[in-house]
TORKOL-4160 file (C-alpha; in steps of 0.2 Angstrom, whole numbers, padded with zeros to 4 digits, m for minus):
459
<pt num="1" X="m0070" Y="0156" Z="0094"/>
<pt num="2" X="m0062" Y="0153" Z="0110"/>
<pt num="3" X="m0047" Y="0142" Z="0111"/>
<pt num="4" X="m0047" Y="0127" Z="0123"/>
<pt num="5" X="m0032" Y="0125" Z="0134"/>
<pt num="6" X="m0019" Y="0114" Z="0126"/>
<pt num="7" X="m0007" Y="0101" Z="0134"/>
<pt num="8" X="0006" Y="0090" Z="0128"/>
<pt num="9" X="0003" Y="0072" Z="0130"/>
<pt num="10" X="0016" Y="0058" Z="0129"/>
<pt num="11" X="0012" Y="0045" Z="0115"/>
<pt num="12" X="0020" Y="0031" Z="0125"/>
<pt num="13" X="0013" Y="0033" Z="0142"/>
<pt num="14" X="0000" Y="0045" Z="0141"/>
<pt num="15" X="0007" Y="0058" Z="0154"/>
<pt num="16" X="0003" Y="0076" Z="0152"/>
<pt num="17" X="0013" Y="0091" Z="0153"/>
<pt num="18" X="0010" Y="0110" Z="0152"/>
<pt num="19" X="0025" Y="0114" Z="0141"/>
<pt num="20" X="0034" Y="0104" Z="0127"/>
<pt num="21" X="0050" Y="0096" Z="0131"/>
<pt num="22" X="0061" Y="0084" Z="0122"/>
<pt num="23" X="0060" Y="0070" Z="0135"/>
<pt num="24" X="0045" Y="0063" Z="0144"/>
<pt num="25" X="0047" Y="0067" Z="0162"/>
<pt num="26" X="0037" Y="0050" Z="0167"/>
<pt num="27" X="0043" Y="0037" Z="0156"/>
<pt num="28" X="0059" Y="0045" Z="0150"/>
<pt num="29" X="0055" Y="0043" Z="0132"/>
<pt num="30" X="0062" Y="0055" Z="0119"/>
<pt num="31" X="0052" Y="0066" Z="0107"/>
<pt num="32" X="0035" Y="0059" Z="0111"/>
<pt num="33" X="0026" Y="0074" Z="0118"/>
<pt num="34" X="0012" Y="0080" Z="0106"/>
<pt num="35" X="0001" Y="0094" Z="0107"/>
<pt num="36" X="m0017" Y="0090" Z="0111"/>
<pt num="37" X="m0033" Y="0098" Z="0119"/>
<pt num="38" X="m0035" Y="0097" Z="0137"/>
<pt num="39" X="m0049" Y="0085" Z="0142"/>
<pt num="40" X="m0055" Y="0087" Z="0161"/>
<pt num="41" X="m0055" Y="0070" Z="0168"/>
<pt num="42" X="m0068" Y="0065" Z="0182"/>
<pt num="43" X="m0066" Y="0052" Z="0196"/>
<pt num="44" X="m0068" Y="0038" Z="0184"/>
<pt num="45" X="m0064" Y="0046" Z="0168"/>
<pt num="46" X="m0050" Y="0041" Z="0156"/>
<pt num="47" X="m0037" Y="0053" Z="0150"/>
<pt num="48" X="m0041" Y="0054" Z="0132"/>
<pt num="49" X="m0032" Y="0070" Z="0126"/>
<pt num="50" X="m0037" Y="0076" Z="0109"/>
<pt num="51" X="m0053" Y="0067" Z="0108"/>
<pt num="52" X="m0064" Y="0079" Z="0118"/>
<pt num="53" X="m0076" Y="0080" Z="0102"/>
<pt num="54" X="m0081" Y="0062" Z="0104"/>
<pt num="55" X="m0088" Y="0065" Z="0122"/>
<pt num="56" X="m0101" Y="0077" Z="0115"/>
<pt num="57" X="m0105" Y="0065" Z="0101"/>
<pt num="58" X="m0109" Y="0051" Z="0114"/>
<pt num="59" X="m0118" Y="0062" Z="0126"/>
<pt num="60" X="m0136" Y="0057" Z="0128"/>
<pt num="61" X="m0133" Y="0040" Z="0120"/>
<pt num="62" X="m0144" Y="0026" Z="0127"/>
<pt num="63" X="m0143" Y="0007" Z="0126"/>
<pt num="64" X="m0153" Y="m0001" Z="0114"/>
<pt num="65" X="m0157" Y="m0018" Z="0108"/>
<pt num="66" X="m0149" Y="m0023" Z="0091"/>
<pt num="67" X="m0165" Y="m0030" Z="0085"/>
<pt num="68" X="m0173" Y="m0013" Z="0087"/>
<pt num="69" X="m0160" Y="m0004" Z="0075"/>
<pt num="70" X="m0166" Y="m0001" Z="0058"/>
<pt num="71" X="m0155" Y="m0012" Z="0047"/>
<pt num="72" X="m0162" Y="m0007" Z="0030"/>
<pt num="73" X="m0149" Y="m0004" Z="0017"/>
<pt num="74" X="m0140" Y="0012" Z="0015"/>
<pt num="75" X="m0144" Y="0023" Z="0000"/>
<pt num="76" X="m0131" Y="0025" Z="m0012"/>
<pt num="77" X="m0128" Y="0037" Z="m0026"/>
<pt num="78" X="m0118" Y="0036" Z="m0042"/>
<pt num="79" X="m0101" Y="0046" Z="m0043"/>
<pt num="80" X="m0102" Y="0047" Z="m0062"/>
<pt num="81" X="m0088" Y="0034" Z="m0064"/>
<pt num="82" X="m0092" Y="0016" Z="m0064"/>
<pt num="83" X="m0074" Y="0012" Z="m0058"/>
<pt num="84" X="m0075" Y="0023" Z="m0043"/>
<pt num="85" X="m0093" Y="0016" Z="m0039"/>
<pt num="86" X="m0085" Y="m0001" Z="m0039"/>
<pt num="87" X="m0071" Y="0004" Z="m0027"/>
<pt num="88" X="m0083" Y="0011" Z="m0015"/>
<pt num="89" X="m0094" Y="m0004" Z="m0015"/>
<pt num="90" X="m0108" Y="0002" Z="m0026"/>
<pt num="91" X="m0108" Y="0020" Z="m0024"/>
<pt num="92" X="m0106" Y="0035" Z="m0012"/>
<pt num="93" X="m0116" Y="0034" Z="0004"/>
<pt num="94" X="m0122" Y="0050" Z="0012"/>
<pt num="95" X="m0112" Y="0054" Z="0029"/>
<pt num="96" X="m0097" Y="0043" Z="0024"/>
<pt num="97" X="m0079" Y="0050" Z="0025"/>
<pt num="98" X="m0067" Y="0044" Z="0011"/>
<pt num="99" X="m0048" Y="0046" Z="0012"/>
<pt num="100" X="m0039" Y="0046" Z="m0004"/>
<pt num="101" X="m0020" Y="0045" Z="m0004"/>
<pt num="102" X="m0007" Y="0043" Z="m0018"/>
<pt num="103" X="0010" Y="0051" Z="m0025"/>
<pt num="104" X="0011" Y="0068" Z="m0031"/>
<pt num="105" X="0004" Y="0070" Z="m0048"/>
<pt num="106" X="m0004" Y="0053" Z="m0048"/>
<pt num="107" X="m0022" Y="0061" Z="m0051"/>
<pt num="108" X="m0031" Y="0063" Z="m0035"/>
<pt num="109" X="m0037" Y="0081" Z="m0037"/>
<pt num="110" X="m0041" Y="0078" Z="m0056"/>
<pt num="111" X="m0052" Y="0062" Z="m0051"/>
<pt num="112" X="m0061" Y="0072" Z="m0037"/>
<pt num="113" X="m0064" Y="0087" Z="m0048"/>
<pt num="114" X="m0072" Y="0077" Z="m0062"/>
<pt num="115" X="m0083" Y="0068" Z="m0049"/>
<pt num="116" X="m0089" Y="0084" Z="m0041"/>
<pt num="117" X="m0092" Y="0092" Z="m0058"/>
<pt num="118" X="m0103" Y="0077" Z="m0062"/>
<pt num="119" X="m0112" Y="0077" Z="m0045"/>
<pt num="120" X="m0115" Y="0096" Z="m0046"/>
<pt num="121" X="m0128" Y="0094" Z="m0059"/>
<pt num="122" X="m0138" Y="0084" Z="m0047"/>
<pt num="123" X="m0135" Y="0091" Z="m0030"/>
<pt num="124" X="m0125" Y="0105" Z="m0021"/>
<pt num="125" X="m0106" Y="0102" Z="m0020"/>
<pt num="126" X="m0091" Y="0111" Z="m0012"/>
<pt num="127" X="m0073" Y="0109" Z="m0016"/>
<pt num="128" X="m0062" Y="0116" Z="m0002"/>
<pt num="129" X="m0045" Y="0119" Z="m0009"/>
<pt num="130" X="m0029" Y="0122" Z="0003"/>
<pt num="131" X="m0015" Y="0120" Z="m0010"/>
<pt num="132" X="m0022" Y="0127" Z="m0026"/>
<pt num="133" X="m0028" Y="0144" Z="m0030"/>
<pt num="134" X="m0046" Y="0146" Z="m0038"/>
<pt num="135" X="m0037" Y="0151" Z="m0055"/>
<pt num="136" X="m0027" Y="0135" Z="m0055"/>
<pt num="137" X="m0043" Y="0124" Z="m0052"/>
<pt num="138" X="m0052" Y="0134" Z="m0065"/>
<pt num="139" X="m0038" Y="0132" Z="m0078"/>
<pt num="140" X="m0038" Y="0113" Z="m0074"/>
<pt num="141" X="m0057" Y="0111" Z="m0076"/>
<pt num="142" X="m0055" Y="0121" Z="m0093"/>
<pt num="143" X="m0041" Y="0110" Z="m0099"/>
<pt num="144" X="m0051" Y="0095" Z="m0095"/>
<pt num="145" X="m0066" Y="0102" Z="m0103"/>
<pt num="146" X="m0077" Y="0101" Z="m0088"/>
<pt num="147" X="m0093" Y="0112" Z="m0084"/>
<pt num="148" X="m0088" Y="0126" Z="m0072"/>
<pt num="149" X="m0106" Y="0132" Z="m0069"/>
<pt num="150" X="m0113" Y="0123" Z="m0054"/>
<pt num="151" X="m0097" Y="0118" Z="m0044"/>
<pt num="152" X="m0094" Y="0129" Z="m0029"/>
<pt num="153" X="m0076" Y="0132" Z="m0024"/>
<pt num="154" X="m0069" Y="0138" Z="m0007"/>
<pt num="155" X="m0050" Y="0142" Z="m0005"/>
<pt num="156" X="m0048" Y="0140" Z="0013"/>
<pt num="157" X="m0037" Y="0131" Z="0026"/>
<pt num="158" X="m0045" Y="0136" Z="0043"/>
<pt num="159" X="m0056" Y="0121" Z="0048"/>
<pt num="160" X="m0068" Y="0132" Z="0058"/>
<pt num="161" X="m0071" Y="0144" Z="0043"/>
<pt num="162" X="m0073" Y="0129" Z="0032"/>
<pt num="163" X="m0086" Y="0122" Z="0043"/>
<pt num="164" X="m0095" Y="0139" Z="0045"/>
<pt num="165" X="m0096" Y="0140" Z="0025"/>
<pt num="166" X="m0102" Y="0122" Z="0024"/>
<pt num="167" X="m0116" Y="0126" Z="0036"/>
<pt num="168" X="m0121" Y="0139" Z="0025"/>
<pt num="169" X="m0120" Y="0130" Z="0008"/>
<pt num="170" X="m0126" Y="0113" Z="0015"/>
<pt num="171" X="m0117" Y="0103" Z="0002"/>
<pt num="172" X="m0122" Y="0085" Z="m0002"/>
<pt num="173" X="m0103" Y="0081" Z="m0006"/>
<pt num="174" X="m0088" Y="0090" Z="0000"/>
<pt num="175" X="m0070" Y="0088" Z="m0004"/>
<pt num="176" X="m0055" Y="0094" Z="0007"/>
<pt num="177" X="m0039" Y="0095" Z="m0004"/>
<pt num="178" X="m0029" Y="0091" Z="0006"/>
<pt num="179" X="m0031" Y="0087" Z="0025"/>
<pt num="180" X="m0012" Y="0091" Z="0028"/>
<pt num="181" X="m0015" Y="0109" Z="0024"/>
<pt num="182" X="m0030" Y="0114" Z="0036"/>
<pt num="183" X="m0027" Y="0118" Z="0053"/>
<pt num="184" X="m0038" Y="0123" Z="0069"/>
<pt num="185" X="m0037" Y="0138" Z="0080"/>
<pt num="186" X="m0038" Y="0127" Z="0095"/>
<pt num="187" X="m0020" Y="0122" Z="0093"/>
<pt num="188" X="m0004" Y="0131" Z="0091"/>
<pt num="189" X="0006" Y="0119" Z="0080"/>
<pt num="190" X="0009" Y="0121" Z="0062"/>
<pt num="191" X="m0003" Y="0114" Z="0048"/>
<pt num="192" X="0002" Y="0096" Z="0044"/>
<pt num="193" X="0008" Y="0092" Z="0061"/>
<pt num="194" X="0001" Y="0076" Z="0070"/>
<pt num="195" X="m0010" Y="0085" Z="0082"/>
<pt num="196" X="m0017" Y="0097" Z="0068"/>
<pt num="197" X="m0021" Y="0083" Z="0057"/>
<pt num="198" X="m0029" Y="0073" Z="0070"/>
<pt num="199" X="m0040" Y="0086" Z="0077"/>
<pt num="200" X="m0044" Y="0094" Z="0061"/>
<pt num="201" X="m0050" Y="0077" Z="0054"/>
<pt num="202" X="m0060" Y="0074" Z="0070"/>
<pt num="203" X="m0070" Y="0090" Z="0067"/>
<pt num="204" X="m0073" Y="0087" Z="0049"/>
<pt num="205" X="m0079" Y="0068" Z="0052"/>
<pt num="206" X="m0090" Y="0075" Z="0066"/>
<pt num="207" X="m0098" Y="0087" Z="0054"/>
<pt num="208" X="m0100" Y="0074" Z="0040"/>
<pt num="209" X="m0108" Y="0061" Z="0052"/>
<pt num="210" X="m0120" Y="0074" Z="0059"/>
<pt num="211" X="m0125" Y="0083" Z="0043"/>
<pt num="212" X="m0126" Y="0067" Z="0031"/>
<pt num="213" X="m0113" Y="0076" Z="0020"/>
<pt num="214" X="m0102" Y="0063" Z="0010"/>
<pt num="215" X="m0084" Y="0069" Z="0013"/>
<pt num="216" X="m0068" Y="0066" Z="0003"/>
<pt num="217" X="m0051" Y="0069" Z="0011"/>
<pt num="218" X="m0036" Y="0070" Z="0000"/>
<pt num="219" X="m0020" Y="0064" Z="0010"/>
<pt num="220" X="m0002" Y="0066" Z="0007"/>
<pt num="221" X="0009" Y="0050" Z="0007"/>
<pt num="222" X="0026" Y="0048" Z="0014"/>
<pt num="223" X="0041" Y="0041" Z="0004"/>
<pt num="224" X="0036" Y="0023" Z="0010"/>
<pt num="225" X="0019" Y="0025" Z="0001"/>
<pt num="226" X="0009" Y="0027" Z="0018"/>
<pt num="227" X="m0003" Y="0041" Z="0021"/>
<pt num="228" X="0006" Y="0055" Z="0030"/>
<pt num="229" X="0001" Y="0059" Z="0048"/>
<pt num="230" X="m0006" Y="0049" Z="0062"/>
<pt num="231" X="m0011" Y="0032" Z="0060"/>
<pt num="232" X="m0027" Y="0036" Z="0069"/>
<pt num="233" X="m0033" Y="0046" Z="0053"/>
<pt num="234" X="m0036" Y="0029" Z="0044"/>
<pt num="235" X="m0046" Y="0023" Z="0058"/>
<pt num="236" X="m0057" Y="0039" Z="0059"/>
<pt num="237" X="m0063" Y="0038" Z="0042"/>
<pt num="238" X="m0075" Y="0025" Z="0033"/>
<pt num="239" X="m0065" Y="0022" Z="0018"/>
<pt num="240" X="m0046" Y="0022" Z="0013"/>
<pt num="241" X="m0041" Y="0022" Z="m0005"/>
<pt num="242" X="m0025" Y="0022" Z="m0013"/>
<pt num="243" X="m0020" Y="0029" Z="m0030"/>
<pt num="244" X="m0006" Y="0019" Z="m0037"/>
<pt num="245" X="0003" Y="0019" Z="m0054"/>
<pt num="246" X="0018" Y="0027" Z="m0062"/>
<pt num="247" X="0015" Y="0046" Z="m0064"/>
<pt num="248" X="0024" Y="0045" Z="m0081"/>
<pt num="249" X="0013" Y="0031" Z="m0087"/>
<pt num="250" X="m0005" Y="0031" Z="m0093"/>
<pt num="251" X="m0012" Y="0018" Z="m0081"/>
<pt num="252" X="m0018" Y="0022" Z="m0063"/>
<pt num="253" X="m0025" Y="0009" Z="m0051"/>
<pt num="254" X="m0037" Y="0014" Z="m0037"/>
<pt num="255" X="m0037" Y="0002" Z="m0023"/>
<pt num="256" X="m0048" Y="0001" Z="m0008"/>
<pt num="257" X="m0039" Y="m0005" Z="0008"/>
<pt num="258" X="m0053" Y="m0001" Z="0021"/>
<pt num="259" X="m0071" Y="0001" Z="0017"/>
<pt num="260" X="m0085" Y="0000" Z="0030"/>
<pt num="261" X="m0098" Y="0000" Z="0016"/>
<pt num="262" X="m0092" Y="m0013" Z="0004"/>
<pt num="263" X="m0078" Y="m0025" Z="0001"/>
<pt num="264" X="m0060" Y="m0021" Z="0003"/>
<pt num="265" X="m0046" Y="m0025" Z="m0009"/>
<pt num="266" X="m0058" Y="m0019" Z="m0023"/>
<pt num="267" X="m0048" Y="m0012" Z="m0039"/>
<pt num="268" X="m0053" Y="0002" Z="m0051"/>
<pt num="269" X="m0042" Y="0005" Z="m0066"/>
<pt num="270" X="m0041" Y="0022" Z="m0075"/>
<pt num="271" X="m0031" Y="0029" Z="m0090"/>
<pt num="272" X="m0024" Y="0047" Z="m0089"/>
<pt num="273" X="m0028" Y="0056" Z="m0105"/>
<pt num="274" X="m0027" Y="0074" Z="m0110"/>
<pt num="275" X="m0046" Y="0076" Z="m0105"/>
<pt num="276" X="m0043" Y="0068" Z="m0087"/>
<pt num="277" X="m0045" Y="0051" Z="m0081"/>
<pt num="278" X="m0055" Y="0039" Z="m0091"/>
<pt num="279" X="m0062" Y="0023" Z="m0083"/>
<pt num="280" X="m0055" Y="0007" Z="m0091"/>
<pt num="281" X="m0069" Y="m0006" Z="m0091"/>
<pt num="282" X="m0059" Y="m0021" Z="m0097"/>
<pt num="283" X="m0042" Y="m0020" Z="m0089"/>
<pt num="284" X="m0037" Y="m0037" Z="m0094"/>
<pt num="285" X="m0035" Y="m0031" Z="m0112"/>
<pt num="286" X="m0022" Y="m0018" Z="m0106"/>
<pt num="287" X="m0012" Y="m0029" Z="m0094"/>
<pt num="288" X="m0009" Y="m0042" Z="m0107"/>
<pt num="289" X="0004" Y="m0039" Z="m0120"/>
<pt num="290" X="0001" Y="m0052" Z="m0134"/>
<pt num="291" X="0017" Y="m0057" Z="m0142"/>
<pt num="292" X="0017" Y="m0061" Z="m0161"/>
<pt num="293" X="0026" Y="m0076" Z="m0157"/>
<pt num="294" X="0029" Y="m0086" Z="m0141"/>
<pt num="295" X="0042" Y="m0079" Z="m0130"/>
<pt num="296" X="0052" Y="m0088" Z="m0116"/>
<pt num="297" X="0049" Y="m0082" Z="m0099"/>
<pt num="298" X="0032" Y="m0076" Z="m0102"/>
<pt num="299" X="0016" Y="m0084" Z="m0093"/>
<pt num="300" X="m0002" Y="m0078" Z="m0092"/>
<pt num="301" X="m0011" Y="m0080" Z="m0075"/>
<pt num="302" X="m0028" Y="m0075" Z="m0068"/>
<pt num="303" X="m0028" Y="m0065" Z="m0052"/>
<pt num="304" X="m0042" Y="m0058" Z="m0043"/>
<pt num="305" X="m0045" Y="m0041" Z="m0036"/>
<pt num="306" X="m0060" Y="m0039" Z="m0025"/>
<pt num="307" X="m0074" Y="m0045" Z="m0036"/>
<pt num="308" X="m0065" Y="m0044" Z="m0053"/>
<pt num="309" X="m0054" Y="m0057" Z="m0061"/>
<pt num="310" X="m0039" Y="m0050" Z="m0071"/>
<pt num="311" X="m0028" Y="m0058" Z="m0083"/>
<pt num="312" X="m0010" Y="m0053" Z="m0080"/>
<pt num="313" X="0006" Y="m0057" Z="m0088"/>
<pt num="314" X="0020" Y="m0064" Z="m0077"/>
<pt num="315" X="0038" Y="m0061" Z="m0085"/>
<pt num="316" X="0054" Y="m0069" Z="m0079"/>
<pt num="317" X="0072" Y="m0067" Z="m0083"/>
<pt num="318" X="0085" Y="m0080" Z="m0078"/>
<pt num="319" X="0103" Y="m0076" Z="m0081"/>
<pt num="320" X="0119" Y="m0082" Z="m0075"/>
<pt num="321" X="0126" Y="m0074" Z="m0060"/>
<pt num="322" X="0143" Y="m0067" Z="m0061"/>
<pt num="323" X="0145" Y="m0063" Z="m0043"/>
<pt num="324" X="0145" Y="m0072" Z="m0027"/>
<pt num="325" X="0127" Y="m0068" Z="m0022"/>
<pt num="326" X="0114" Y="m0072" Z="m0035"/>
<pt num="327" X="0099" Y="m0059" Z="m0035"/>
<pt num="328" X="0081" Y="m0062" Z="m0032"/>
<pt num="329" X="0071" Y="m0046" Z="m0038"/>
<pt num="330" X="0052" Y="m0045" Z="m0040"/>
<pt num="331" X="0041" Y="m0031" Z="m0046"/>
<pt num="332" X="0023" Y="m0032" Z="m0041"/>
<pt num="333" X="0026" Y="m0049" Z="m0032"/>
<pt num="334" X="0033" Y="m0053" Z="m0015"/>
<pt num="335" X="0051" Y="m0056" Z="m0015"/>
<pt num="336" X="0052" Y="m0068" Z="m0001"/>
<pt num="337" X="0040" Y="m0080" Z="m0010"/>
<pt num="338" X="0050" Y="m0080" Z="m0025"/>
<pt num="339" X="0065" Y="m0087" Z="m0015"/>
<pt num="340" X="0053" Y="m0100" Z="m0007"/>
<pt num="341" X="0046" Y="m0105" Z="m0024"/>
<pt num="342" X="0063" Y="m0108" Z="m0031"/>
<pt num="343" X="0068" Y="m0119" Z="m0017"/>
<pt num="344" X="0052" Y="m0129" Z="m0020"/>
<pt num="345" X="0057" Y="m0130" Z="m0038"/>
<pt num="346" X="0075" Y="m0137" Z="m0034"/>
<pt num="347" X="0068" Y="m0150" Z="m0021"/>
<pt num="348" X="0053" Y="m0156" Z="m0030"/>
<pt num="349" X="0057" Y="m0153" Z="m0048"/>
<pt num="350" X="0075" Y="m0156" Z="m0049"/>
<pt num="351" X="0080" Y="m0139" Z="m0057"/>
<pt num="352" X="0093" Y="m0129" Z="m0048"/>
<pt num="353" X="0094" Y="m0110" Z="m0050"/>
<pt num="354" X="0106" Y="m0107" Z="m0035"/>
<pt num="355" X="0119" Y="m0099" Z="m0047"/>
<pt num="356" X="0107" Y="m0089" Z="m0057"/>
<pt num="357" X="0100" Y="m0071" Z="m0056"/>
<pt num="358" X="0081" Y="m0072" Z="m0056"/>
<pt num="359" X="0070" Y="m0056" Z="m0060"/>
<pt num="360" X="0051" Y="m0057" Z="m0060"/>
<pt num="361" X="0039" Y="m0044" Z="m0066"/>
<pt num="362" X="0020" Y="m0042" Z="m0066"/>
<pt num="363" X="0017" Y="m0032" Z="m0082"/>
<pt num="364" X="0007" Y="m0016" Z="m0081"/>
<pt num="365" X="0012" Y="m0011" Z="m0064"/>
<pt num="366" X="m0002" Y="m0022" Z="m0055"/>
<pt num="367" X="0002" Y="m0028" Z="m0038"/>
<pt num="368" X="m0002" Y="m0046" Z="m0035"/>
<pt num="369" X="m0004" Y="m0051" Z="m0016"/>
<pt num="370" X="m0012" Y="m0069" Z="m0017"/>
<pt num="371" X="m0004" Y="m0085" Z="m0019"/>
<pt num="372" X="m0012" Y="m0089" Z="m0035"/>
<pt num="373" X="0003" Y="m0083" Z="m0044"/>
<pt num="374" X="0014" Y="m0096" Z="m0038"/>
<pt num="375" X="0012" Y="m0108" Z="m0052"/>
<pt num="376" X="0014" Y="m0094" Z="m0066"/>
<pt num="377" X="0030" Y="m0088" Z="m0057"/>
<pt num="378" X="0038" Y="m0105" Z="m0057"/>
<pt num="379" X="0033" Y="m0109" Z="m0075"/>
<pt num="380" X="0040" Y="m0092" Z="m0081"/>
<pt num="381" X="0056" Y="m0095" Z="m0072"/>
<pt num="382" X="0058" Y="m0112" Z="m0079"/>
<pt num="383" X="0053" Y="m0106" Z="m0097"/>
<pt num="384" X="0067" Y="m0092" Z="m0096"/>
<pt num="385" X="0080" Y="m0104" Z="m0088"/>
<pt num="386" X="0078" Y="m0117" Z="m0102"/>
<pt num="387" X="0075" Y="m0104" Z="m0116"/>
<pt num="388" X="0058" Y="m0114" Z="m0121"/>
<pt num="389" X="0043" Y="m0103" Z="m0124"/>
<pt num="390" X="0026" Y="m0108" Z="m0118"/>
<pt num="391" X="0011" Y="m0107" Z="m0129"/>
<pt num="392" X="0003" Y="m0091" Z="m0132"/>
<pt num="393" X="m0015" Y="m0097" Z="m0128"/>
<pt num="394" X="m0010" Y="m0105" Z="m0111"/>
<pt num="395" X="m0016" Y="m0098" Z="m0095"/>
<pt num="396" X="m0011" Y="m0105" Z="m0077"/>
<pt num="397" X="m0015" Y="m0102" Z="m0059"/>
<pt num="398" X="m0013" Y="m0111" Z="m0043"/>
<pt num="399" X="m0003" Y="m0111" Z="m0026"/>
<pt num="400" X="0012" Y="m0121" Z="m0024"/>
<pt num="401" X="0015" Y="m0129" Z="m0006"/>
<pt num="402" X="0033" Y="m0133" Z="0001"/>
<pt num="403" X="0029" Y="m0151" Z="m0001"/>
<pt num="404" X="0027" Y="m0149" Z="m0021"/>
<pt num="405" X="0008" Y="m0150" Z="m0020"/>
<pt num="406" X="m0003" Y="m0139" Z="m0031"/>
<pt num="407" X="m0017" Y="m0131" Z="m0020"/>
<pt num="408" X="m0033" Y="m0124" Z="m0026"/>
<pt num="409" X="m0037" Y="m0106" Z="m0025"/>
<pt num="410" X="m0053" Y="m0097" Z="m0023"/>
<pt num="411" X="m0066" Y="m0094" Z="m0037"/>
<pt num="412" X="m0058" Y="m0105" Z="m0049"/>
<pt num="413" X="m0072" Y="m0106" Z="m0061"/>
<pt num="414" X="m0073" Y="m0087" Z="m0062"/>
<pt num="415" X="m0055" Y="m0086" Z="m0067"/>
<pt num="416" X="m0058" Y="m0099" Z="m0080"/>
<pt num="417" X="m0073" Y="m0090" Z="m0088"/>
<pt num="418" X="m0062" Y="m0074" Z="m0089"/>
<pt num="419" X="m0048" Y="m0084" Z="m0098"/>
<pt num="420" X="m0061" Y="m0091" Z="m0110"/>
<pt num="421" X="m0069" Y="m0074" Z="m0114"/>
<pt num="422" X="m0052" Y="m0067" Z="m0119"/>
<pt num="423" X="m0049" Y="m0083" Z="m0131"/>
<pt num="424" X="m0037" Y="m0094" Z="m0122"/>
<pt num="425" X="m0038" Y="m0112" Z="m0127"/>
<pt num="426" X="m0027" Y="m0121" Z="m0114"/>
<pt num="427" X="m0027" Y="m0120" Z="m0095"/>
<pt num="428" X="m0017" Y="m0128" Z="m0081"/>
<pt num="429" X="m0025" Y="m0126" Z="m0065"/>
<pt num="430" X="m0026" Y="m0136" Z="m0048"/>
<pt num="431" X="m0036" Y="m0152" Z="m0049"/>
<pt num="432" X="m0048" Y="m0146" Z="m0035"/>
<pt num="433" X="m0052" Y="m0131" Z="m0046"/>
<pt num="434" X="m0058" Y="m0140" Z="m0061"/>
<pt num="435" X="m0077" Y="m0137" Z="m0065"/>
<pt num="436" X="m0088" Y="m0152" Z="m0059"/>
<pt num="437" X="m0099" Y="m0151" Z="m0074"/>
<pt num="438" X="m0087" Y="m0153" Z="m0089"/>
<pt num="439" X="m0068" Y="m0154" Z="m0092"/>
<pt num="440" X="m0070" Y="m0140" Z="m0106"/>
<pt num="441" X="m0076" Y="m0122" Z="m0104"/>
<pt num="442" X="m0081" Y="m0113" Z="m0120"/>
<pt num="443" X="m0067" Y="m0121" Z="m0130"/>
<pt num="444" X="m0055" Y="m0121" Z="m0116"/>
<pt num="445" X="m0045" Y="m0137" Z="m0113"/>
<pt num="446" X="m0042" Y="m0139" Z="m0095"/>
<pt num="447" X="m0028" Y="m0150" Z="m0086"/>
<pt num="448" X="m0030" Y="m0152" Z="m0068"/>
<pt num="449" X="m0014" Y="m0156" Z="m0058"/>
<pt num="450" X="m0010" Y="m0160" Z="m0040"/>
<pt num="451" X="0010" Y="m0161" Z="m0040"/>
<pt num="452" X="0023" Y="m0150" Z="m0047"/>
<pt num="453" X="0031" Y="m0165" Z="m0056"/>
<pt num="454" X="0014" Y="m0167" Z="m0065"/>
<pt num="455" X="0016" Y="m0149" Z="m0072"/>
<pt num="456" X="0033" Y="m0151" Z="m0078"/>
<pt num="457" X="0029" Y="m0168" Z="m0086"/>
<pt num="458" X="0014" Y="m0161" Z="m0095"/>
<pt num="459" X="0024" Y="m0146" Z="m0102"/>
């Protein structure tokens, strides 16, 4: 294949140079020149280095009325895992491109190998490995007790040869493990560089869209937890999934942060076993650690991840500060919000913790991003501070405002049904979240509150 002419484009101003240098000659920025394919620009054309393939994809396009576009729902197929289907929005869509990122050893390759083995019994699949040898993948499949008869395997990192093999195989589902290891002959830079990742992904995405092949891309992550490579990689794909969890623990959480075919912030829970990843259909039972006796500093709340309500235990430890600067530490919650809630507790509840270290943890490694955890965090901290445990059968949720008001949260009745299903008997919720039909829900005694002072008085 003939190589296209390459240039070096500045990521700050877009200026192009024939050779790489440490400083852009136009804007003066340092270390901003990146290798890209040269794109001929006409009189009114835009300089879009690195995106030559999109011009061919748009060639011959015509203006159409939106009413004339077929709006029938896309056909979905099950991946063989109910949790993965939930995160994808109901199943796998043909021609979709899904990017999966996560820490090393978290289980990305294991999950995709299990999915492809299941799909291989119904259609043609192709597993492209750029990191592991065929022997390593075969040993993993044998260890996980997976069938190795139908799965097709290709050890290759050259994207042109990958696409040529895919044209011959015609797979319905293809996995690239990983996108940071593949390279294209059109560029001279090393695999894993910004230019190589961008151009290789662009070619793979174009193939998936034109052939209707569902494509999975495995992506490495940086030490901050973001997917390595250019940010445009997440814009090019249809779905972005993050695998989270402690590699030394059993629980794994698969979270969708972008999905063009379904809801975002959907959550799938898996457990790592000796036979691979097993889906957890009732994660609330795992995140809850029912104590034999009431324990100070422990409160159960109902959070919501996507379309699923989850019961999570919030633990707090309040201890005397022996230094000049008290600590505010959170795991799974926002640290700045904890400082704000403690100020509200002091101002509207009369409880001062300015000389105390406060540690708050969401049990099970789950990350809570919604404000429904405010009331649970305050009650857990207050329980630990006064060393007075709350009832084991109590569940709470609600947002706390700066004026000391308790604000309602979305989907309150669904949260209450989840709590009643797990046997809780008491609930302290915002008054606006009380069900309109009755004050009791399957034996659940409800107490609606609108001010922080009402909560402290009722307890």
